[in-house]
Backbone as ProteinMPNN parsed JSONL, in Angstrom:
{"seq_chain_A": "MAASTTFSATTIIFGDQLEAKIRRRAVAASFEYRVLDDLTLTLGGGASLGGGLDLRGLRYDFGPGPVGTLGAGYRLLDGDGWEPFLLLGGAFSGSTVPTTRMSDGARERLSALDLRFSVTAGETFLDTLVPYVTLRGFGGPVLWRVGQFDLNGTDKYHFQLGAGLLVTSGIIDAFFEIVPLGERAAVFGGAVAF", "coords_chain_A": {"N_chain_A": [[7.573, 16.727, 13.031], [4.954, 14.552, 12.031], [2.564, 13.043, 9.783], [0.244, 10.51, 9.185], [-1.505, 7.546, 7.589], [-3.143, 4.631, 8.299], [-3.948, 1.272, 7.551], [-5.187, -1.568, 8.903], [-5.31, -5.056, 9.878], [-6.255, -7.843, 11.775], [-6.691, -10.486, 14.162], [-8.548, -10.962, 16.978], [-8.721, -12.417, 20.226], [-11.194, -13.366, 22.315], [-11.797, -14.161, 25.551], [-11.213, -17.613, 25.912], [-11.558, -19.016, 23.326], [-12.937, -17.42, 21.489], [-12.959, -15.97, 18.504], [-12.344, -12.912, 16.807], [-12.44, -11.233, 13.79], [-10.762, -8.263, 12.785], [-10.854, -5.205, 10.948], [-9.467, -2.08, 10.247], [-9.33, 1.582, 9.783], [-7.101, 4.341, 10.243], [-6.11, 7.648, 11.116], [-3.25, 9.737, 11.999], [-1.274, 12.166, 13.739], [1.731, 13.208, 14.771], [4.334, 14.275, 17.005], [7.686, 14.721, 17.5], [10.442, 14.89, 19.673], [13.734, 15.584, 20.072], [15.596, 14.425, 22.658], [18.298, 13.736, 23.229], [21.164, 13.067, 21.316], [20.834, 10.519, 20.339], [18.229, 9.712, 21.519], [14.796, 9.979, 21.305], [11.603, 11.466, 22.081], [8.139, 10.857, 21.611], [4.86, 12.115, 20.857], [1.667, 11.557, 20.044], [-1.494, 11.719, 18.343], [-4.778, 11.069, 17.029], [-7.377, 9.669, 14.914], [-9.687, 7.036, 14.747], [-10.986, 5.879, 11.739], [-13.046, 4.199, 10.99], [-14.095, 0.892, 10.016], [-14.402, -2.478, 10.83], [-15.689, -5.477, 12.656], [-15.771, -8.893, 12.674], [-17.659, -11.435, 14.015], [-18.537, -14.595, 14.759], [-20.255, -14.829, 12.449], [-21.713, -12.466, 12.77], [-21.734, -9.127, 11.887], [-20.017, -6.162, 12.917], [-20.001, -2.702, 12.64], [-17.388, -0.16, 12.959], [-17.33, 3.102, 14.358], [-16.159, 6.457, 14.228], [-13.486, 7.296, 16.348], [-11.171, 8.148, 19.0], [-7.626, 8.223, 19.113], [-4.551, 7.639, 20.742], [-1.017, 8.145, 21.691], [2.203, 7.503, 23.015], [5.502, 7.65, 23.121], [8.968, 6.372, 22.773], [12.299, 6.464, 21.397], [15.39, 4.791, 20.472], [18.633, 5.29, 19.108], [20.595, 2.759, 18.323], [22.674, 2.08, 16.365], [24.377, 4.121, 14.151], [24.425, 3.911, 11.363], [26.492, 4.721, 9.75], [28.515, 5.095, 6.805], [28.717, 2.027, 5.278], [27.595, 0.717, 7.325], [24.634, -0.612, 8.728], [21.72, 1.294, 10.059], [20.306, 0.961, 13.475], [17.425, 0.851, 15.275], [15.845, 1.107, 18.355], [12.634, 0.844, 19.898], [9.857, 1.914, 21.865], [6.27, 1.999, 22.705], [3.268, 3.375, 24.069], [-0.103, 3.0, 23.732], [-3.548, 3.957, 23.135], [-6.996, 3.407, 22.159], [-10.466, 3.999, 21.223], [-13.693, 2.933, 20.064], [-16.897, 3.316, 18.805], [-19.159, 0.442, 18.415], [-21.347, -0.911, 16.012], [-23.891, -3.154, 15.613], [-24.656, -4.898, 12.789], [-26.916, -6.291, 12.176], [-28.971, -5.496, 13.811], [-28.687, -3.023, 14.754], [-27.69, -2.511, 17.491], [-25.679, -0.815, 19.655], [-22.465, -0.546, 20.928], [-19.331, -0.24, 22.685], [-15.803, -0.41, 21.943], [-12.655, -0.833, 23.238], [-9.16, -0.365, 23.415], [-5.9, -1.105, 24.683], [-2.308, -0.817, 24.434], [0.873, -1.82, 24.518], [3.976, -1.584, 23.032], [6.997, -2.758, 21.503], [9.747, -2.212, 19.523], [12.107, -3.299, 16.805], [14.196, -1.848, 14.483], [15.851, -1.976, 11.342], [17.995, -0.693, 8.852], [19.216, 0.808, 5.798], [20.699, 3.725, 4.423], [20.661, 5.162, 1.215], [22.419, 7.273, -0.971], [21.975, 9.371, 0.39], [19.348, 9.782, 0.441], [17.24, 7.52, -0.199], [15.834, 5.248, 2.035], [15.496, 2.177, 2.821], [14.058, -0.284, 4.909], [13.505, -2.681, 7.583], [11.359, -4.029, 9.97], [10.582, -5.445, 13.199], [8.155, -5.947, 15.523], [6.897, -6.335, 18.758], [4.166, -6.85, 20.876], [1.346, -6.16, 23.17], [-1.614, -6.196, 25.056], [-4.913, -5.139, 26.58], [-8.084, -5.682, 25.019], [-11.064, -4.492, 25.338], [-14.544, -4.955, 25.238], [-17.997, -4.361, 25.245], [-20.797, -6.363, 24.87], [-23.96, -6.535, 24.72], [-25.17, -7.714, 27.512], [-22.693, -8.823, 28.368], [-19.324, -8.49, 29.302], [-16.442, -8.417, 27.368], [-13.093, -9.632, 27.436], [-10.194, -9.316, 25.654], [-7.366, -10.155, 23.464], [-4.787, -9.63, 21.099], [-4.129, -11.972, 18.559], [-1.693, -12.627, 17.482], [0.463, -11.083, 18.387], [2.764, -9.841, 17.245], [4.498, -8.028, 14.653], [5.953, -8.192, 11.463], [7.475, -6.5, 9.096], [8.341, -4.282, 6.245], [9.688, -1.305, 5.018], [9.985, 2.009, 3.141], [11.605, 4.881, 3.137], [11.664, 8.057, 1.838], [13.668, 10.926, 1.654], [14.413, 14.372, 1.855], [15.922, 15.455, 3.768], [14.724, 17.398, 5.085], [11.979, 17.181, 4.431], [10.289, 14.325, 4.474], [8.707, 11.301, 3.028], [6.977, 8.326, 3.487], [6.477, 4.792, 3.403], [5.138, 1.804, 4.396], [4.774, -1.781, 4.66], [3.081, -4.427, 6.252], [3.198, -7.63, 6.407], [3.109, -9.989, 7.916], [1.851, -11.348, 11.138], [0.12, -8.999, 12.981], [-1.432, -7.565, 10.496], [-0.643, -4.75, 8.334], [-0.748, -1.571, 6.486], [0.91, 1.263, 5.927], [1.109, 4.723, 5.322], [2.677, 7.981, 4.743], [3.96, 11.234, 5.754], [6.525, 13.422, 6.786], [7.897, 16.444, 8.399], [10.837, 17.982, 9.329], [11.976, 20.351, 11.719]], "CA_chain_A": [[6.018, 16.529, 12.915], [4.64, 13.655, 11.037], [1.162, 12.504, 9.644], [0.108, 9.053, 8.51], [-2.713, 6.865, 7.446], [-2.934, 3.267, 8.631], [-5.004, 0.235, 7.35], [-4.788, -2.696, 9.572], [-6.164, -6.188, 10.129], [-5.89, -8.694, 12.728], [-7.577, -11.386, 14.828], [-8.675, -10.74, 18.331], [-9.186, -13.628, 20.85], [-11.86, -12.957, 23.504], [-11.809, -15.517, 26.354], [-10.346, -18.853, 25.492], [-11.775, -19.5, 21.956], [-13.871, -16.676, 20.592], [-12.171, -15.206, 17.435], [-13.086, -11.732, 15.855], [-11.503, -10.59, 12.677], [-10.929, -6.86, 12.786], [-10.256, -4.444, 10.159], [-9.519, -0.73, 10.817], [-8.618, 2.591, 9.274], [-6.767, 5.438, 11.18], [-5.183, 8.743, 10.574], [-2.741, 10.331, 13.155], [-0.218, 13.163, 13.556], [2.763, 12.903, 15.889], [5.426, 15.282, 17.322], [8.978, 13.94, 18.057], [11.388, 15.808, 20.263], [14.992, 14.79, 20.306], [16.152, 14.648, 23.961], [19.694, 13.525, 23.083], [21.553, 12.679, 19.9], [20.485, 9.118, 20.194], [17.096, 9.455, 22.128], [13.703, 10.719, 20.968], [10.188, 11.119, 22.598], [7.073, 10.997, 20.521], [3.586, 12.16, 21.392], [0.721, 11.454, 18.909], [-2.951, 11.552, 18.32], [-5.493, 10.812, 15.773], [-8.689, 9.262, 14.959], [-9.895, 5.753, 13.841], [-12.039, 6.402, 10.757], [-13.972, 3.159, 10.555], [-13.592, -0.459, 9.852], [-15.465, -3.42, 11.271], [-15.407, -6.628, 13.36], [-16.781, -10.127, 12.263], [-17.588, -12.461, 15.15], [-19.46, -15.734, 14.706], [-21.216, -14.548, 11.583], [-22.245, -11.179, 12.962], [-20.767, -8.052, 11.515], [-20.176, -4.943, 13.512], [-19.151, -1.638, 11.948], [-16.738, 0.812, 13.675], [-17.633, 4.436, 14.051], [-15.044, 7.21, 14.475], [-12.96, 7.28, 17.778], [-9.789, 8.862, 19.26], [-6.372, 7.257, 19.147], [-3.418, 8.313, 21.352], [0.229, 7.313, 21.752], [3.232, 8.098, 23.865], [6.666, 6.633, 22.679], [10.424, 6.737, 22.813], [13.18, 5.689, 20.34], [16.864, 5.005, 20.823], [19.486, 4.865, 17.878], [21.812, 1.946, 18.799], [23.653, 2.055, 15.499], [24.077, 5.374, 13.386], [24.248, 3.658, 10.04], [27.649, 5.39, 9.053], [29.088, 4.339, 5.828], [27.823, 0.93, 4.835], [26.951, 0.032, 8.409], [23.092, -0.367, 8.802], [21.196, 1.856, 11.307], [19.571, 0.136, 14.233], [16.598, 1.703, 16.148], [15.105, 0.56, 19.329], [11.645, 1.687, 20.202], [8.711, 1.579, 22.661], [5.155, 2.878, 22.751], [2.037, 2.948, 24.787], [-1.301, 3.736, 22.926], [-4.904, 3.518, 23.377], [-8.021, 3.775, 21.26], [-11.757, 3.474, 21.701], [-14.583, 3.114, 18.961], [-18.354, 2.7, 18.965], [-19.59, -0.571, 17.289], [-22.774, -1.026, 15.665], [-24.213, -4.597, 15.118], [-25.418, -4.512, 11.485], [-28.363, -7.115, 12.078], [-30.154, -4.752, 14.488], [-28.274, -1.516, 15.163], [-27.164, -2.374, 18.678], [-24.421, -0.118, 19.825], [-21.598, -0.913, 22.114], [-17.955, 0.404, 22.746], [-14.658, -1.244, 21.89], [-11.517, 0.028, 23.571], [-7.855, -1.183, 23.375], [-4.603, -0.384, 25.225], [-1.283, -1.459, 23.767], [2.29, -1.668, 24.852], [4.682, -2.256, 21.9], [8.393, -2.615, 21.42], [10.17, -2.493, 18.177], [13.558, -3.124, 16.392], [14.202, -1.307, 13.147], [17.287, -1.837, 10.915], [17.946, -0.207, 7.514], [20.374, 1.572, 5.208], [20.477, 5.001, 3.768], [21.354, 5.128, 0.101], [22.478, 8.341, -1.764], [21.285, 10.308, 1.242], [17.729, 10.111, 0.042], [16.489, 6.371, -0.056], [16.011, 4.451, 3.202], [14.867, 0.933, 2.91], [14.28, -0.765, 6.317], [12.808, -3.859, 7.996], [11.074, -3.801, 11.39], [10.076, -6.386, 14.032], [7.422, -5.404, 16.697], [6.169, -7.238, 19.685], [3.197, -5.987, 21.566], [0.389, -6.771, 23.935], [-2.507, -5.369, 25.8], [-6.142, -5.712, 26.503], [-9.017, -5.2, 24.273], [-12.328, -4.425, 26.094], [-15.71, -4.939, 24.479], [-19.17, -4.851, 26.006], [-21.588, -6.777, 24.063], [-25.086, -6.779, 25.358], [-24.813, -7.663, 28.978], [-21.472, -9.3, 28.501], [-17.958, -7.725, 29.174], [-15.491, -9.392, 26.786], [-11.744, -9.116, 27.4], [-9.488, -10.046, 24.629], [-5.998, -9.668, 23.03], [-4.314, -9.883, 19.735], [-3.796, -13.367, 18.378], [-0.242, -12.932, 17.07], [1.353, -10.318, 19.363], [3.952, -9.296, 16.677], [4.411, -7.561, 13.346], [7.125, -8.167, 10.655], [7.322, -5.84, 7.858], [9.421, -3.549, 5.581], [9.156, 0.09, 4.471], [10.778, 2.835, 2.239], [11.491, 6.252, 3.431], [12.276, 9.018, 0.867], [13.943, 12.094, 2.43], [15.266, 15.506, 1.381], [16.745, 16.001, 4.816], [13.847, 18.272, 5.792], [10.649, 16.622, 4.173], [10.132, 12.921, 4.271], [7.658, 10.475, 2.618], [7.388, 6.879, 3.835], [5.408, 3.666, 3.108], [5.376, 0.443, 5.293], [3.755, -2.843, 4.506], [3.516, -5.459, 7.322], [2.293, -8.798, 5.871], [3.068, -11.036, 8.992], [1.413, -11.044, 12.383], [-0.901, -8.011, 12.789], [-1.151, -6.924, 9.204], [-0.874, -3.281, 8.184], [-0.102, -0.891, 5.422], [1.045, 2.689, 6.547], [1.927, 5.874, 4.443], [2.63, 9.422, 5.374], [5.011, 12.22, 5.537], [7.086, 14.212, 7.986], [8.775, 17.66, 8.219], [11.837, 18.421, 10.406], [12.31, 21.814, 12.001]], "C_chain_A": [[5.816, 15.508, 11.842], [3.034, 13.338, 10.942], [1.239, 11.312, 8.889], [-1.273, 8.55, 8.454], [-2.299, 5.429, 7.643], [-4.117, 2.401, 8.264], [-4.409, -0.981, 7.967], [-5.696, -3.854, 9.653], [-5.594, -7.256, 11.028], [-6.851, -9.618, 13.28], [-7.486, -11.238, 16.346], [-9.284, -12.02, 19.053], [-9.919, -13.107, 22.132], [-12.155, -14.294, 24.316], [-10.893, -16.556, 25.936], [-10.431, -19.047, 24.013], [-12.595, -18.562, 21.026], [-12.959, -15.591, 19.796], [-12.923, -14.241, 16.8], [-11.95, -11.198, 14.912], [-11.867, -9.09, 12.697], [-10.189, -6.212, 11.765], [-10.319, -2.911, 10.435], [-8.689, 0.234, 9.946], [-8.397, 3.714, 10.29], [-6.011, 6.451, 10.608], [-4.559, 9.327, 11.934], [-1.62, 11.246, 12.737], [0.625, 12.942, 14.885], [3.912, 14.098, 15.843], [6.554, 14.402, 17.871], [9.879, 14.978, 18.434], [12.641, 14.931, 20.592], [15.675, 15.295, 21.709], [17.651, 14.655, 24.006], [19.961, 13.193, 21.682], [20.794, 11.389, 19.37], [18.951, 8.813, 20.746], [16.021, 10.48, 21.7], [12.499, 10.344, 21.729], [9.157, 11.472, 21.573], [5.713, 11.11, 21.261], [2.599, 12.343, 20.07], [-0.624, 11.35, 19.097], [-3.692, 11.486, 17.108], [-6.894, 10.248, 16.004], [-8.837, 7.895, 14.145], [-11.118, 6.219, 13.009], [-12.986, 5.401, 10.383], [-13.315, 1.718, 10.558], [-14.601, -1.403, 10.27], [-14.921, -4.689, 12.015], [-16.491, -7.697, 12.863], [-16.537, -11.072, 13.416], [-18.797, -13.403, 15.059], [-20.58, -15.291, 13.714], [-21.818, -13.248, 11.748], [-21.205, -10.178, 12.654], [-21.072, -6.746, 12.392], [-19.254, -3.877, 12.904], [-18.586, -0.716, 13.015], [-17.129, 2.282, 13.373], [-16.201, 5.129, 14.436], [-14.689, 7.278, 15.899], [-11.508, 7.815, 17.848], [-8.764, 7.816, 19.479], [-5.271, 8.207, 19.874], [-2.252, 7.606, 21.51], [1.189, 8.143, 22.41], [4.293, 7.112, 23.705], [7.986, 7.232, 22.809], [11.167, 5.875, 21.888], [14.64, 5.972, 20.849], [17.644, 4.403, 19.578], [20.59, 4.148, 18.449], [22.872, 2.065, 17.876], [23.308, 3.262, 14.627], [23.853, 5.143, 11.971], [25.36, 4.371, 9.123], [28.228, 4.551, 7.986], [28.113, 3.26, 5.351], [27.305, 0.173, 6.044], [25.39, 0.38, 8.414], [22.914, 0.588, 10.12], [20.485, 0.95, 12.117], [18.822, 0.952, 15.319], [15.895, 0.729, 17.129], [13.815, 1.356, 19.704], [10.685, 1.099, 21.195], [7.563, 2.532, 22.661], [4.04, 2.423, 23.382], [0.918, 3.647, 24.067], [-2.541, 3.373, 23.441], [-5.918, 4.184, 22.437], [-9.313, 3.36, 21.768], [-12.611, 3.937, 20.382], [-15.912, 2.701, 19.391], [-18.516, 1.505, 17.992], [-20.939, -0.542, 17.313], [-23.131, -2.53, 15.029], [-25.036, -4.365, 13.879], [-26.834, -5.278, 11.41], [-29.367, -6.331, 12.722], [-29.83, -3.443, 15.055], [-27.909, -1.496, 16.554], [-25.811, -1.7, 18.817], [-23.816, -0.33, 21.024], [-20.259, 0.005, 21.812], [-16.762, -0.613, 22.739], [-13.4, -0.402, 22.241], [-10.304, -0.91, 23.597], [-6.811, -0.361, 24.025], [-3.507, -1.266, 24.611], [0.203, -1.053, 24.297], [3.19, -2.425, 23.803], [6.129, -1.919, 21.915], [8.884, -3.031, 19.967], [11.755, -2.516, 18.03], [13.334, -2.869, 14.958], [15.548, -1.353, 12.545], [17.073, -1.531, 9.26], [19.232, 0.396, 7.144], [20.01, 2.831, 4.352], [21.302, 4.984, 2.471], [21.228, 6.694, -0.598], [21.965, 9.524, -1.003], [19.873, 10.588, 1.096], [16.863, 8.767, 0.334], [16.764, 5.485, 1.171], [15.196, 3.431, 3.35], [15.125, 0.482, 4.443], [13.353, -2.001, 6.509], [12.564, -3.493, 9.449], [10.264, -5.138, 11.854], [9.462, -5.702, 15.21], [6.807, -6.493, 17.426], [5.199, -6.369, 20.571], [2.062, -6.766, 22.35], [-0.497, -5.902, 24.671], [-3.927, -5.659, 25.595], [-7.006, -5.003, 25.378], [-10.456, -5.47, 24.974], [-13.53, -4.225, 25.311], [-17.053, -5.248, 25.314], [-20.242, -5.173, 24.806], [-22.973, -7.282, 24.777], [-24.946, -6.579, 26.83], [-23.564, -8.306, 29.386], [-20.281, -8.491, 28.318], [-17.095, -8.68, 28.677], [-14.149, -8.657, 26.994], [-10.969, -9.932, 26.494], [-8.106, -9.486, 24.44], [-5.672, -10.094, 21.693], [-3.878, -11.36, 19.64], [-2.329, -13.486, 18.175], [0.743, -12.062, 17.94], [2.696, -9.896, 18.632], [3.701, -8.783, 15.321], [5.778, -7.759, 12.723], [6.836, -7.529, 9.339], [8.629, -5.102, 7.377], [8.845, -2.314, 5.032], [10.361, 0.773, 3.737], [10.537, 4.181, 2.785], [12.295, 7.071, 2.368], [12.511, 10.359, 1.448], [14.736, 12.961, 1.614], [16.204, 16.064, 2.454], [15.704, 16.79, 5.727], [12.339, 17.703, 5.623], [10.933, 15.145, 3.854], [8.75, 12.373, 3.906], [7.905, 9.085, 2.946], [6.068, 5.975, 3.487], [5.842, 2.458, 3.858], [4.311, -0.609, 4.982], [4.196, -3.879, 5.594], [2.588, -6.676, 6.946], [2.165, -10.03, 6.957], [2.599, -10.573, 10.296], [0.061, -10.127, 12.182], [-0.467, -7.229, 11.459], [-1.463, -5.352, 9.106], [-0.193, -2.768, 7.019], [-0.191, 0.685, 6.024], [1.732, 3.645, 5.492], [1.685, 7.138, 5.116], [3.775, 10.112, 5.105], [5.421, 12.896, 6.834], [7.889, 15.405, 7.636], [9.555, 17.825, 9.462], [11.933, 19.947, 10.545], [12.921, 22.024, 13.277]], "O_chain_A": [[6.469, 15.593, 10.801], [2.331, 13.385, 11.952], [2.128, 11.08, 8.07], [-2.149, 9.037, 9.169], [-1.219, 5.033, 7.205], [-5.237, 2.753, 8.635], [-3.299, -1.397, 7.637], [-6.894, -3.626, 9.491], [-4.389, -7.492, 10.946], [-7.978, -9.516, 12.795], [-6.403, -11.388, 16.912], [-10.234, -12.615, 18.545], [-9.277, -12.455, 22.955], [-12.656, -15.301, 23.816], [-9.751, -16.233, 25.608], [-9.37, -19.245, 23.422], [-12.891, -18.929, 19.888], [-12.39, -14.622, 20.298], [-14.003, -14.512, 16.275], [-10.825, -10.832, 15.249], [-13.031, -8.694, 12.638], [-9.008, -6.513, 11.591], [-11.389, -2.526, 10.906], [-7.613, -0.092, 9.445], [-9.281, 4.04, 11.082], [-5.278, 6.201, 9.651], [-5.289, 9.399, 12.923], [-1.082, 11.175, 11.632], [0.113, 12.524, 15.923], [4.271, 14.693, 14.827], [6.323, 13.455, 18.623], [10.121, 15.903, 17.658], [12.627, 13.862, 21.202], [16.206, 16.4, 21.82], [18.248, 15.462, 24.719], [19.021, 13.044, 20.901], [20.279, 11.26, 18.26], [18.45, 7.73, 20.442], [16.27, 11.686, 21.72], [12.277, 9.174, 22.037], [9.375, 12.356, 20.745], [5.432, 10.325, 22.166], [2.808, 13.199, 19.211], [-0.963, 10.82, 20.156], [-3.129, 11.901, 16.095], [-7.483, 10.333, 17.081], [-8.235, 7.674, 13.095], [-12.074, 6.826, 13.491], [-13.766, 5.67, 9.47], [-12.205, 1.468, 11.027], [-15.764, -1.075, 10.031], [-13.711, -4.908, 11.964], [-17.693, -7.494, 12.691], [-15.411, -11.447, 13.742], [-19.938, -12.992, 15.272], [-21.753, -15.36, 14.083], [-22.501, -12.867, 10.797], [-20.037, -10.273, 13.03], [-22.223, -6.338, 12.547], [-18.053, -4.041, 12.689], [-19.31, -0.489, 13.985], [-17.24, 2.643, 12.202], [-15.259, 4.471, 14.877], [-15.626, 7.321, 16.696], [-10.783, 7.894, 16.856], [-9.012, 6.708, 19.955], [-5.166, 9.398, 19.581], [-2.362, 6.38, 21.48], [1.07, 9.369, 22.409], [4.149, 5.937, 24.043], [8.137, 8.446, 22.939], [10.789, 4.74, 21.597], [15.035, 6.98, 21.434], [17.397, 3.296, 19.1], [21.488, 4.761, 19.026], [24.008, 2.159, 18.341], [22.13, 3.482, 14.347], [23.205, 5.958, 11.313], [25.161, 4.572, 7.925], [28.435, 3.358, 8.211], [26.937, 3.493, 5.072], [26.662, -0.866, 5.895], [24.974, 1.505, 8.139], [23.741, 0.654, 11.03], [19.96, 0.028, 11.493], [19.431, 1.63, 16.146], [15.422, -0.336, 16.733], [13.955, 2.573, 19.822], [10.677, -0.119, 21.374], [7.773, 3.745, 22.623], [3.743, 1.229, 23.339], [1.028, 4.847, 23.818], [-2.582, 2.427, 24.227], [-5.747, 5.319, 21.991], [-9.386, 2.489, 22.635], [-12.383, 4.97, 19.752], [-16.066, 1.831, 20.249], [-18.044, 1.576, 16.857], [-21.645, -0.251, 18.278], [-22.594, -2.921, 13.992], [-26.05, -3.67, 13.946], [-27.741, -4.898, 10.669], [-30.533, -6.391, 12.332], [-30.627, -2.827, 15.762], [-27.768, -0.349, 16.978], [-24.881, -2.052, 18.09], [-24.444, -0.325, 22.083], [-20.176, 0.804, 20.879], [-16.784, -1.58, 23.501], [-13.133, 0.615, 21.602], [-10.449, -2.118, 23.784], [-6.796, 0.868, 23.958], [-3.8, -2.418, 24.289], [0.502, 0.134, 24.424], [3.178, -3.652, 23.697], [6.468, -0.812, 22.333], [8.466, -4.022, 19.37], [12.539, -1.972, 18.808], [12.503, -3.475, 14.283], [16.447, -0.793, 13.173], [16.183, -2.029, 8.571], [20.179, 0.514, 7.921], [19.008, 2.823, 3.636], [22.519, 4.815, 2.547], [20.135, 7.24, -0.744], [21.571, 10.539, -1.577], [19.32, 11.561, 1.609], [15.859, 8.869, 1.039], [17.891, 5.009, 1.308], [14.15, 3.613, 3.974], [16.13, 0.785, 5.086], [12.52, -2.291, 5.651], [13.351, -2.797, 10.091], [9.497, -5.768, 11.126], [10.149, -4.928, 15.877], [6.269, -7.448, 16.865], [5.529, -5.235, 20.919], [1.907, -7.967, 22.131], [-0.065, -4.776, 24.916], [-4.273, -6.323, 24.618], [-6.682, -3.917, 24.897], [-10.882, -6.616, 25.115], [-13.528, -3.194, 24.637], [-17.154, -6.281, 25.975], [-20.49, -4.349, 23.926], [-23.007, -8.373, 25.346], [-24.658, -5.494, 27.335], [-23.288, -8.39, 30.583], [-20.155, -7.826, 27.29], [-16.89, -9.711, 29.317], [-13.992, -7.449, 26.818], [-11.057, -11.159, 26.537], [-7.69, -8.53, 25.094], [-6.366, -10.976, 21.187], [-3.311, -11.9, 20.59], [-1.743, -14.437, 18.694], [1.874, -12.511, 18.119], [3.675, -9.617, 19.324], [2.634, -9.118, 14.807], [6.758, -7.503, 13.423], [6.012, -8.015, 8.563], [9.729, -5.23, 7.915], [7.682, -2.255, 4.631], [11.489, 0.281, 3.696], [9.389, 4.612, 2.898], [13.453, 6.773, 2.077], [11.496, 10.981, 1.761], [15.579, 12.55, 0.816], [17.071, 16.908, 2.227], [15.827, 16.817, 6.952], [11.558, 17.757, 6.573], [11.775, 14.837, 3.01], [7.736, 12.88, 4.384], [9.02, 8.626, 2.702], [4.92, 6.394, 3.341], [7.045, 2.201, 3.863], [3.111, -0.341, 5.037], [5.372, -4.159, 5.826], [1.378, -6.668, 7.172], [1.286, -10.889, 6.879], [2.904, -9.427, 10.627], [-0.86, -10.423, 11.421], [0.512, -6.493, 11.332], [-2.389, -4.814, 9.713], [0.789, -3.338, 6.543], [-1.218, 1.176, 6.493], [2.773, 3.342, 4.909], [0.747, 7.375, 5.878], [4.584, 9.678, 4.284], [4.694, 12.901, 7.827], [8.55, 15.379, 6.598], [8.994, 17.811, 10.558], [11.965, 20.686, 9.561], [13.241, 23.159, 13.629]]}, "name": "protein", "num_of_chains": 1, "seq": "MAASTTFSATTIIFGDQLEAKIRRRAVAASFEYRVLDDLTLTLGGGASLGGGLDLRGLRYDFGPGPVGTLGAGYRLLDGDGWEPFLLLGGAFSGSTVPTTRMSDGARERLSALDLRFSVTAGETFLDTLVPYVTLRGFGGPVLWRVGQFDLNGTDKYHFQLGAGLLVTSGIIDAFFEIVPLGERAAVFGGAVAF"}
């Protein structure tokens, strides 16, 4: 079982040229089930806790909304000895938040679906410290109704490149990840194995 907090920022392209800058905060809890020694399934849920969107000089604030995810991971390399570990992952997620235009209080809803694949490589030191790098590719629609217009968009970058550190006791973990390239993010949290 894991819990995390995420701060993210990206650019969404609506239509051909309409760019919106988005910032978002979210919390989530997830449960991971080991199907085989090298294969896991993950189910998670949480809440978007706010953020905002800037579009052509107008600011929209995000209200709270649900977030859900279903994923799987496969360990390709174990990381025995000095060999690094290599993990492959995939996840499908969805979220929805109310938006409020700050100039006049108009309320709408923004929803997003996301299919994401990842490759993560790292090394375990002293059975405790686990630095890693990760590359993710993703895509999916962002749907937003503004007044009488239905806007369909997608992320401008479609990738994340970042690094993190996991500190583990074997039962309790703490982690931090920073993603400076593509869809930017900072994630921190903890996990318990049972």
